[in-house]
N, C-alpha and C positions, 0 to 999 in steps of 0.2 A: 447636206452637211450638218452635222450635229453642232450645237453651240459650243460644246467643249472643244471640238476641232478648231473652231474659230478662235477660241481663247489661246490655244497652243499656237495656232498659225500667226496671230498678231504678236504674240510674245516672241516667237522665232524671227519674225520680220524685224522687230526692234533689235534683237541680238545680232542678227546677220548684218544689219546696217552699221551697228557699232563696230563689228569686226572689219567691215569694209573701210570704215573711217580710219582705222589704225594704219592702213596701207597707203593712204593718200599723202601726197607731199605736204610739207609744213610751210607752204607759201601763204602769203596774206590772204589771197582769194580763197584758198582751200580752208583756211582757219575759220572764215565766216561760214562756209558751207558745212564744215564739220560740226560747228556749234548748232546751227539751225537744223540740220538733218538728225543729229543726235537727239535733240529735244523732240522734234516732231515724230520721228519713227518710234521712239519708246512711248510716246504719249498715245499712239494709236491703241496699243495693247492695254495701257494703264486705264484709259477711258472705257474701253470695252469691258475690262475686268470690273471697273466700278459700276458699269451699267447692270451687271449681273446681280448686284445688290441694291438696285434702285429702290427708293422708298415709295415710288409711285410710277405709274405709266409715264407721266410727264418727265419724271427724273430719268427714267430709263431712256426715253426718247432724246432728251437733252444730251446724255452721255454718248449715245450713238451718233448724234449730230456732231459733237465735238470730235469723236474718233474719226468720223468721215472727213472733217476739215483737216485734221492732222494727217490723215492718209493722203489727202490731196496735196498738202504741203510737202510731204515726204516724196511723193511722186515728182513734184516739181524739182526738188533738189537733186534727186537721182538723175533726172533728165539733164540738168545742168552739168552734173559730173560727167555724164556720158558724152556731152557735147564738147567738154574741154579736156577730157582725158585723151592722151595720145593713143593708148592701147587699152580700151575698156575690156575687162576680163569677163569670164563667165558669171562670176558672182554679181557683178554690176548688172549684166543683162538679165539675170534671174530676178534681181531685186526690182528692176524697172517693170518687168512683167508681173511680179508678185504685187507690187504697189497698185497696179491697175486692177488686178483681181480683187484685192482687199477693198479698194474703193468701190468696185461694182457690188460686192457682197453687202457692204455697209449701206450703200445707197439703196439697195433692194430692201434691206431691213427697214430703213427709214421710210421708204415709199409705202411699204405694207403698214407701218404704224400710222402713217398719215391717212391711209384709206380706212382704217378702222375707227 
């Protein structure tokens, strides 16, 4: 995968999460989830974007680490939604799978950085 592909993929992930949030009920429990997932899912792409302009290897590594943490948090909130939604749709199933893949990619990048 080219790095530009991951830039687009992380951006699309955040956008798709925001679109999913529009369709969730406005109950008190979903309000909490919407806020948390909205922040974490868009932060994945934002931090990966910032990493591309890192001022040093350490700065790049730190931004990747943050993006990975945010991807993990997003994955958590998506799994919570899936557990409490009565009829999880295709979009939710896609995002749960995509969050796992993004986590794995970012973890692989971080692992390679730690080895060098």
